[in-house]
C-alpha beads as a LAMMPS data file, in Angstrom:
LAMMPS data file: protein, C-alpha beads

329 atoms
328 bonds

1 atom types
1 bond types

-500.0 500.0 xlo xhi
-500.0 500.0 ylo yhi
-500.0 500.0 zlo zhi

Masses

1 110.0

Atoms # bond

1 1 1 -25.203 147.649 -288.836
2 1 1 -21.517 148.211 -289.449
3 1 1 -20.967 150.109 -292.687
4 1 1 -17.729 151.028 -294.476
5 1 1 -17.189 153.671 -297.143
6 1 1 -14.201 152.930 -299.376
7 1 1 -12.831 154.198 -302.686
8 1 1 -9.835 155.800 -304.310
9 1 1 -8.579 159.146 -303.089
10 1 1 -10.687 162.014 -304.412
11 1 1 -13.693 159.832 -305.244
12 1 1 -15.929 161.625 -302.756
13 1 1 -15.792 158.860 -300.139
14 1 1 -15.729 161.195 -297.143
15 1 1 -18.380 163.493 -298.595
16 1 1 -20.795 160.631 -299.227
17 1 1 -20.134 158.988 -295.870
18 1 1 -20.889 162.320 -294.169
19 1 1 -24.114 162.692 -296.166
20 1 1 -25.157 159.190 -295.145
21 1 1 -24.386 159.936 -291.487
22 1 1 -26.441 163.137 -291.662
23 1 1 -29.253 161.177 -293.322
24 1 1 -29.316 158.625 -290.494
25 1 1 -29.132 161.298 -287.810
26 1 1 -31.998 163.224 -289.424
27 1 1 -34.069 160.037 -289.123
28 1 1 -33.171 159.865 -285.397
29 1 1 -31.174 156.644 -285.788
30 1 1 -28.361 156.043 -283.262
31 1 1 -25.051 156.535 -285.111
32 1 1 -21.366 156.221 -284.272
33 1 1 -19.181 157.780 -286.981
34 1 1 -15.517 156.775 -287.243
35 1 1 -12.873 158.602 -289.262
36 1 1 -10.364 155.859 -290.102
37 1 1 -8.785 157.656 -293.075
38 1 1 -5.196 158.818 -292.940
39 1 1 -6.535 162.210 -294.058
40 1 1 -8.855 163.209 -291.218
41 1 1 -11.673 165.149 -292.906
42 1 1 -14.876 163.524 -291.647
43 1 1 -15.294 165.945 -288.737
44 1 1 -15.193 168.950 -291.058
45 1 1 -17.616 167.233 -293.460
46 1 1 -20.016 166.827 -290.533
47 1 1 -19.845 170.544 -289.806
48 1 1 -17.083 170.896 -287.219
49 1 1 -14.909 173.954 -287.570
50 1 1 -11.183 173.481 -288.082
51 1 1 -10.275 173.900 -284.410
52 1 1 -12.920 171.463 -283.125
53 1 1 -12.027 168.893 -285.781
54 1 1 -8.332 169.121 -284.846
55 1 1 -9.217 168.751 -281.154
56 1 1 -10.882 165.349 -281.590
57 1 1 -9.120 162.812 -279.357
58 1 1 -7.107 160.230 -281.264
59 1 1 -8.210 156.633 -280.743
60 1 1 -4.668 155.514 -281.501
61 1 1 -3.436 157.457 -278.479
62 1 1 -5.961 155.684 -276.234
63 1 1 -4.949 152.105 -277.045
64 1 1 -3.838 151.233 -273.476
65 1 1 -7.204 152.370 -272.082
66 1 1 -9.151 150.627 -274.862
67 1 1 -7.293 147.349 -274.335
68 1 1 -7.606 147.437 -270.556
69 1 1 -11.347 148.095 -270.602
70 1 1 -12.194 145.614 -273.368
71 1 1 -10.156 142.850 -271.715
72 1 1 -12.498 142.892 -268.705
73 1 1 -11.969 139.720 -266.703
74 1 1 -11.044 137.506 -269.660
75 1 1 -8.459 135.117 -268.160
76 1 1 -6.979 134.269 -271.564
77 1 1 -5.730 137.807 -272.204
78 1 1 -3.086 139.938 -270.539
79 1 1 -3.233 143.633 -271.377
80 1 1 0.432 143.730 -272.408
81 1 1 -0.106 140.941 -274.956
82 1 1 -3.367 142.231 -276.440
83 1 1 -2.960 143.160 -280.103
84 1 1 -5.285 144.844 -282.594
85 1 1 -6.839 141.525 -283.675
86 1 1 -7.360 139.999 -280.230
87 1 1 -10.907 138.586 -280.231
88 1 1 -13.322 138.760 -277.300
89 1 1 -14.091 135.749 -275.140
90 1 1 -15.744 134.864 -271.880
91 1 1 -15.175 137.772 -269.487
92 1 1 -14.393 140.358 -272.178
93 1 1 -16.299 143.612 -272.132
94 1 1 -18.322 144.282 -275.251
95 1 1 -19.392 147.609 -276.696
96 1 1 -22.964 148.678 -277.380
97 1 1 -23.720 151.607 -279.648
98 1 1 -25.974 153.552 -277.311
99 1 1 -24.257 152.956 -273.990
100 1 1 -21.854 155.123 -272.036
101 1 1 -18.478 153.534 -271.349
102 1 1 -14.822 154.560 -270.873
103 1 1 -13.995 154.003 -274.564
104 1 1 -16.620 156.505 -275.694
105 1 1 -15.730 158.864 -272.861
106 1 1 -12.086 158.921 -273.955
107 1 1 -12.500 158.767 -277.730
108 1 1 -15.921 160.028 -278.830
109 1 1 -17.332 163.529 -279.062
110 1 1 -20.959 164.398 -279.853
111 1 1 -21.590 166.259 -283.085
112 1 1 -24.952 167.969 -283.375
113 1 1 -26.021 168.931 -286.852
114 1 1 -28.959 171.055 -287.955
115 1 1 -31.417 168.133 -287.973
116 1 1 -31.900 164.960 -285.970
117 1 1 -29.995 163.440 -283.093
118 1 1 -26.347 164.042 -282.176
119 1 1 -23.783 161.668 -283.680
120 1 1 -20.899 160.183 -281.739
121 1 1 -17.721 160.875 -283.719
122 1 1 -14.439 159.059 -283.193
123 1 1 -11.192 159.444 -285.139
124 1 1 -8.046 157.345 -285.374
125 1 1 -5.976 160.511 -285.299
126 1 1 -3.455 161.832 -287.821
127 1 1 0.242 161.103 -288.039
128 1 1 2.275 162.985 -285.475
129 1 1 5.845 164.174 -285.836
130 1 1 7.042 161.247 -283.708
131 1 1 5.326 158.782 -286.097
132 1 1 7.131 159.926 -289.216
133 1 1 9.518 157.303 -290.542
134 1 1 8.897 154.833 -287.702
135 1 1 5.187 153.934 -287.725
136 1 1 2.608 152.864 -290.276
137 1 1 -0.932 154.168 -290.252
138 1 1 -2.387 150.710 -289.657
139 1 1 -1.012 150.754 -286.105
140 1 1 -3.428 153.602 -285.411
141 1 1 -6.338 151.926 -287.204
142 1 1 -5.810 148.979 -284.846
143 1 1 -7.831 150.859 -282.235
144 1 1 -10.804 150.860 -284.616
145 1 1 -10.330 147.154 -285.311
146 1 1 -10.412 146.339 -281.594
147 1 1 -13.557 148.447 -281.206
148 1 1 -15.305 146.630 -284.071
149 1 1 -14.199 143.207 -282.808
150 1 1 -15.894 143.898 -279.469
151 1 1 -18.992 145.640 -280.834
152 1 1 -22.453 144.115 -280.527
153 1 1 -24.893 146.143 -282.602
154 1 1 -28.591 145.627 -283.100
155 1 1 -31.052 146.347 -285.893
156 1 1 -31.549 150.057 -286.528
157 1 1 -28.167 150.976 -285.007
158 1 1 -25.295 152.140 -287.185
159 1 1 -21.524 152.412 -287.089
160 1 1 -20.297 154.216 -290.209
161 1 1 -16.557 154.088 -290.909
162 1 1 -14.824 156.330 -293.434
163 1 1 -11.960 154.025 -294.392
164 1 1 -8.533 154.898 -295.726
165 1 1 -8.376 155.330 -299.500
166 1 1 -7.647 152.686 -302.106
167 1 1 -6.817 149.060 -301.343
168 1 1 -4.961 149.934 -298.116
169 1 1 -8.092 148.743 -296.287
170 1 1 -6.839 145.191 -296.888
171 1 1 -3.703 145.663 -294.784
172 1 1 -5.709 144.146 -291.899
173 1 1 -8.747 141.943 -291.478
174 1 1 -10.903 144.972 -290.735
175 1 1 -12.472 144.774 -294.195
176 1 1 -14.429 141.705 -292.973
177 1 1 -15.915 143.556 -289.992
178 1 1 -18.725 145.220 -291.952
179 1 1 -22.252 144.196 -292.888
180 1 1 -22.099 146.470 -295.919
181 1 1 -19.237 148.078 -297.809
182 1 1 -20.098 150.977 -300.096
183 1 1 -17.401 151.566 -302.698
184 1 1 -17.527 155.092 -304.140
185 1 1 -16.541 155.140 -307.802
186 1 1 -16.354 157.914 -310.345
187 1 1 -17.386 157.014 -313.934
188 1 1 -13.804 156.699 -315.184
189 1 1 -11.359 153.828 -315.684
190 1 1 -9.357 154.968 -312.667
191 1 1 -12.586 155.318 -310.739
192 1 1 -13.485 151.647 -311.125
193 1 1 -9.957 150.257 -310.748
194 1 1 -10.243 150.147 -306.954
195 1 1 -13.530 148.279 -307.346
196 1 1 -11.773 145.486 -309.237
197 1 1 -9.089 145.221 -306.550
198 1 1 -11.639 145.223 -303.772
199 1 1 -13.831 142.644 -305.481
200 1 1 -10.867 140.321 -305.972
201 1 1 -9.494 140.652 -302.440
202 1 1 -12.914 140.303 -300.777
203 1 1 -14.080 137.386 -302.931
204 1 1 -13.352 134.605 -300.428
205 1 1 -14.639 136.391 -297.315
206 1 1 -18.329 136.970 -298.022
207 1 1 -17.951 140.756 -298.065
208 1 1 -21.176 142.474 -299.124
209 1 1 -19.978 145.091 -301.615
210 1 1 -22.065 147.664 -303.458
211 1 1 -20.873 150.440 -305.757
212 1 1 -22.147 153.995 -305.474
213 1 1 -21.442 156.030 -308.589
214 1 1 -20.406 159.570 -307.733
215 1 1 -20.044 162.723 -309.850
216 1 1 -22.412 161.171 -312.390
217 1 1 -23.551 163.658 -315.041
218 1 1 -25.830 161.677 -317.311
219 1 1 -26.927 158.351 -318.745
220 1 1 -23.568 157.773 -320.443
221 1 1 -21.881 157.796 -317.030
222 1 1 -24.455 155.388 -315.615
223 1 1 -24.059 153.078 -318.618
224 1 1 -20.270 153.097 -318.211
225 1 1 -20.478 152.159 -314.545
226 1 1 -23.041 149.442 -315.257
227 1 1 -20.774 147.946 -317.925
228 1 1 -17.807 147.964 -315.556
229 1 1 -19.366 146.769 -312.278
230 1 1 -22.615 145.103 -313.363
231 1 1 -25.231 144.417 -310.706
232 1 1 -22.921 145.686 -307.964
233 1 1 -23.928 149.225 -308.984
234 1 1 -26.469 150.185 -306.317
235 1 1 -27.190 153.840 -307.051
236 1 1 -25.604 157.049 -308.306
237 1 1 -25.151 160.567 -307.013
238 1 1 -24.973 163.584 -309.276
239 1 1 -24.075 167.241 -308.954
240 1 1 -25.134 168.828 -305.673
241 1 1 -25.339 172.533 -304.941
242 1 1 -25.844 171.530 -301.311
243 1 1 -22.504 169.712 -301.262
244 1 1 -20.743 172.615 -302.956
245 1 1 -22.053 174.938 -300.233
246 1 1 -21.014 172.444 -297.539
247 1 1 -17.490 172.270 -298.942
248 1 1 -17.308 176.054 -298.673
249 1 1 -18.280 175.800 -294.998
250 1 1 -21.796 177.174 -295.539
251 1 1 -24.123 174.156 -295.731
252 1 1 -27.851 174.874 -295.988
253 1 1 -30.326 172.926 -293.877
254 1 1 -29.889 169.226 -294.620
255 1 1 -33.559 169.005 -295.530
256 1 1 -32.724 171.090 -298.607
257 1 1 -30.478 168.415 -300.107
258 1 1 -31.641 167.663 -303.642
259 1 1 -34.451 165.093 -303.835
260 1 1 -32.558 162.773 -306.201
261 1 1 -29.610 162.640 -303.830
262 1 1 -31.906 162.091 -300.826
263 1 1 -33.411 159.136 -302.677
264 1 1 -29.907 157.766 -303.255
265 1 1 -29.267 157.948 -299.503
266 1 1 -32.562 156.137 -298.879
267 1 1 -31.331 153.395 -301.217
268 1 1 -28.067 153.088 -299.263
269 1 1 -29.908 152.750 -295.959
270 1 1 -32.334 150.150 -297.334
271 1 1 -29.432 148.097 -298.702
272 1 1 -27.586 148.271 -295.383
273 1 1 -30.705 147.379 -293.370
274 1 1 -31.354 144.348 -295.568
275 1 1 -27.993 142.834 -294.588
276 1 1 -28.887 142.558 -290.912
277 1 1 -31.313 139.668 -291.335
278 1 1 -28.628 137.720 -293.223
279 1 1 -25.862 138.390 -290.725
280 1 1 -23.889 135.224 -289.992
281 1 1 -22.508 135.645 -286.481
282 1 1 -20.684 132.307 -286.627
283 1 1 -18.789 133.322 -289.780
284 1 1 -18.132 136.773 -288.342
285 1 1 -16.506 135.217 -285.286
286 1 1 -14.539 132.682 -287.374
287 1 1 -13.110 135.450 -289.554
288 1 1 -12.115 137.406 -286.476
289 1 1 -10.215 134.396 -285.159
290 1 1 -8.704 133.674 -288.610
291 1 1 -7.112 137.097 -288.881
292 1 1 -5.983 137.040 -285.272
293 1 1 -4.114 133.774 -285.793
294 1 1 -2.668 135.078 -289.055
295 1 1 -1.368 138.240 -287.349
296 1 1 -0.094 136.231 -284.398
297 1 1 2.007 133.997 -286.650
298 1 1 3.196 136.876 -288.827
299 1 1 4.375 139.271 -286.117
300 1 1 2.336 139.134 -282.905
301 1 1 3.941 136.119 -281.265
302 1 1 7.435 137.489 -281.852
303 1 1 6.502 140.946 -280.612
304 1 1 4.791 139.789 -277.403
305 1 1 6.956 136.746 -276.692
306 1 1 3.913 134.545 -276.241
307 1 1 1.641 132.266 -278.258
308 1 1 -1.332 134.500 -279.009
309 1 1 -3.408 131.562 -280.219
310 1 1 -4.091 130.982 -276.524
311 1 1 -6.178 134.170 -276.505
312 1 1 -8.878 132.488 -278.617
313 1 1 -11.885 131.240 -276.648
314 1 1 -13.103 128.303 -278.805
315 1 1 -16.598 128.273 -277.276
316 1 1 -17.272 131.996 -277.710
317 1 1 -19.524 133.323 -280.479
318 1 1 -20.267 137.014 -280.765
319 1 1 -23.990 137.427 -281.417
320 1 1 -26.963 139.657 -280.678
321 1 1 -28.148 137.575 -277.706
322 1 1 -25.277 139.186 -275.803
323 1 1 -27.269 142.456 -275.955
324 1 1 -29.478 141.053 -273.190
325 1 1 -26.528 139.917 -271.054
326 1 1 -25.111 142.168 -268.299
327 1 1 -21.549 143.375 -268.820
328 1 1 -18.743 142.041 -266.606
329 1 1 -18.046 144.290 -263.643

Bonds

1 1 1 2
2 1 2 3
3 1 3 4
4 1 4 5
5 1 5 6
6 1 6 7
7 1 7 8
8 1 8 9
9 1 9 10
10 1 10 11
11 1 11 12
12 1 12 13
13 1 13 14
14 1 14 15
15 1 15 16
16 1 16 17
17 1 17 18
18 1 18 19
19 1 19 20
20 1 20 21
21 1 21 22
22 1 22 23
23 1 23 24
24 1 24 25
25 1 25 26
26 1 26 27
27 1 27 28
28 1 28 29
29 1 29 30
30 1 30 31
31 1 31 32
32 1 32 33
33 1 33 34
34 1 34 35
35 1 35 36
36 1 36 37
37 1 37 38
38 1 38 39
39 1 39 40
40 1 40 41
41 1 41 42
42 1 42 43
43 1 43 44
44 1 44 45
45 1 45 46
46 1 46 47
47 1 47 48
48 1 48 49
49 1 49 50
50 1 50 51
51 1 51 52
52 1 52 53
53 1 53 54
54 1 54 55
55 1 55 56
56 1 56 57
57 1 57 58
58 1 58 59
59 1 59 60
60 1 60 61
61 1 61 62
62 1 62 63
63 1 63 64
64 1 64 65
65 1 65 66
66 1 66 67
67 1 67 68
68 1 68 69
69 1 69 70
70 1 70 71
71 1 71 72
72 1 72 73
73 1 73 74
74 1 74 75
75 1 75 76
76 1 76 77
77 1 77 78
78 1 78 79
79 1 79 80
80 1 80 81
81 1 81 82
82 1 82 83
83 1 83 84
84 1 84 85
85 1 85 86
86 1 86 87
87 1 87 88
88 1 88 89
89 1 89 90
90 1 90 91
91 1 91 92
92 1 92 93
93 1 93 94
94 1 94 95
95 1 95 96
96 1 96 97
97 1 97 98
98 1 98 99
99 1 99 100
100 1 100 101
101 1 101 102
102 1 102 103
103 1 103 104
104 1 104 105
105 1 105 106
106 1 106 107
107 1 107 108
108 1 108 109
109 1 109 110
110 1 110 111
111 1 111 112
112 1 112 113
113 1 113 114
114 1 114 115
115 1 115 116
116 1 116 117
117 1 117 118
118 1 118 119
119 1 119 120
120 1 120 121
121 1 121 122
122 1 122 123
123 1 123 124
124 1 124 125
125 1 125 126
126 1 126 127
127 1 127 128
128 1 128 129
129 1 129 130
130 1 130 131
131 1 131 132
132 1 132 133
133 1 133 134
134 1 134 135
135 1 135 136
136 1 136 137
137 1 137 138
138 1 138 139
139 1 139 140
140 1 140 141
141 1 141 142
142 1 142 143
143 1 143 144
144 1 144 145
145 1 145 146
146 1 146 147
147 1 147 148
148 1 148 149
149 1 149 150
150 1 150 151
151 1 151 152
152 1 152 153
153 1 153 154
154 1 154 155
155 1 155 156
156 1 156 157
157 1 157 158
158 1 158 159
159 1 159 160
160 1 160 161
161 1 161 162
162 1 162 163
163 1 163 164
164 1 164 165
165 1 165 166
166 1 166 167
167 1 167 168
168 1 168 169
169 1 169 170
170 1 170 171
171 1 171 172
172 1 172 173
173 1 173 174
174 1 174 175
175 1 175 176
176 1 176 177
177 1 177 178
178 1 178 179
179 1 179 180
180 1 180 181
181 1 181 182
182 1 182 183
183 1 183 184
184 1 184 185
185 1 185 186
186 1 186 187
187 1 187 188
188 1 188 189
189 1 189 190
190 1 190 191
191 1 191 192
192 1 192 193
193 1 193 194
194 1 194 195
195 1 195 196
196 1 196 197
197 1 197 198
198 1 198 199
199 1 199 200
200 1 200 201
201 1 201 202
202 1 202 203
203 1 203 204
204 1 204 205
205 1 205 206
206 1 206 207
207 1 207 208
208 1 208 209
209 1 209 210
210 1 210 211
211 1 211 212
212 1 212 213
213 1 213 214
214 1 214 215
215 1 215 216
216 1 216 217
217 1 217 218
218 1 218 219
219 1 219 220
220 1 220 221
221 1 221 222
222 1 222 223
223 1 223 224
224 1 224 225
225 1 225 226
226 1 226 227
227 1 227 228
228 1 228 229
229 1 229 230
230 1 230 231
231 1 231 232
232 1 232 233
233 1 233 234
234 1 234 235
235 1 235 236
236 1 236 237
237 1 237 238
238 1 238 239
239 1 239 240
240 1 240 241
241 1 241 242
242 1 242 243
243 1 243 244
244 1 244 245
245 1 245 246
246 1 246 247
247 1 247 248
248 1 248 249
249 1 249 250
250 1 250 251
251 1 251 252
252 1 252 253
253 1 253 254
254 1 254 255
255 1 255 256
256 1 256 257
257 1 257 258
258 1 258 259
259 1 259 260
260 1 260 261
261 1 261 262
262 1 262 263
263 1 263 264
264 1 264 265
265 1 265 266
266 1 266 267
267 1 267 268
268 1 268 269
269 1 269 270
270 1 270 271
271 1 271 272
272 1 272 273
273 1 273 274
274 1 274 275
275 1 275 276
276 1 276 277
277 1 277 278
278 1 278 279
279 1 279 280
280 1 280 281
281 1 281 282
282 1 282 283
283 1 283 284
284 1 284 285
285 1 285 286
286 1 286 287
287 1 287 288
288 1 288 289
289 1 289 290
290 1 290 291
291 1 291 292
292 1 292 293
293 1 293 294
294 1 294 295
295 1 295 296
296 1 296 297
297 1 297 298
298 1 298 299
299 1 299 300
300 1 300 301
301 1 301 302
302 1 302 303
303 1 303 304
304 1 304 305
305 1 305 306
306 1 306 307
307 1 307 308
308 1 308 309
309 1 309 310
310 1 310 311
311 1 311 312
312 1 312 313
313 1 313 314
314 1 314 315
315 1 315 316
316 1 316 317
317 1 317 318
318 1 318 319
319 1 319 320
320 1 320 321
321 1 321 322
322 1 322 323
323 1 323 324
324 1 324 325
325 1 325 326
326 1 326 327
327 1 327 328
328 1 328 329
């Protein structure tokens, strides 16, 4: 399952995505965690110290390697004309969650927490001095989009992406790459404003969106969220001494997380798991192609000097049967 955590800045998006990742790892589920926020805090939330978090390789800096490896032997694609939306086709290399490959070798680092299996952590990377004034953050997130476009995941496998805050997630088609999107909302008018934007933008793309109320202090807060978001409210998370200790850099054993908050994480996993049986691989592939053609017409063709529509393999459908197919050499 591919899962996104979104929400306005300060909503607790990174904290809750890190709790969910810890929850999956404690259950020995294979997990790839991706920090795609402009503020790179997921590593620290997963327990890395400041130096190790800062030393994570930036996916954005590995774009040439990522493109070259994913291209494989696909005759429709030249590496120098591959853009962030380029879809896979016959001959492309695809990514599995549990495998070892050059993309993971270059971009992922294992994070071992106090319980469960290690998590592979990848990060887009922060702005550098050379980026200031000349680059937008979405050029870096393009590495994540390419990874998701070429990912074939099975049941019981998870990619969890901590997305950039607010409605910036809609600056690319990446918002359609997920089986489940959890929107973190505080019980305030500002807290639910991003929900309304997200709901409107995602309406025509079949995005599965559920709201997780955070910093909820009582029934009044729950009632407010229910009035504002209706049945999209999945669960709520309240005060956590465990989280306060984690934010101070002294997290207790994860097994000591409050029972009510553990139950909320169980609810998130059950909701995400339920989406897998309804996954529409044909639609997933069509949306990938739709956004590629849109980007090609908007800027890609002019930038590369070629018609990027030719990169689309009309007979190719990304689906789970590929899991049983050997990779191209």
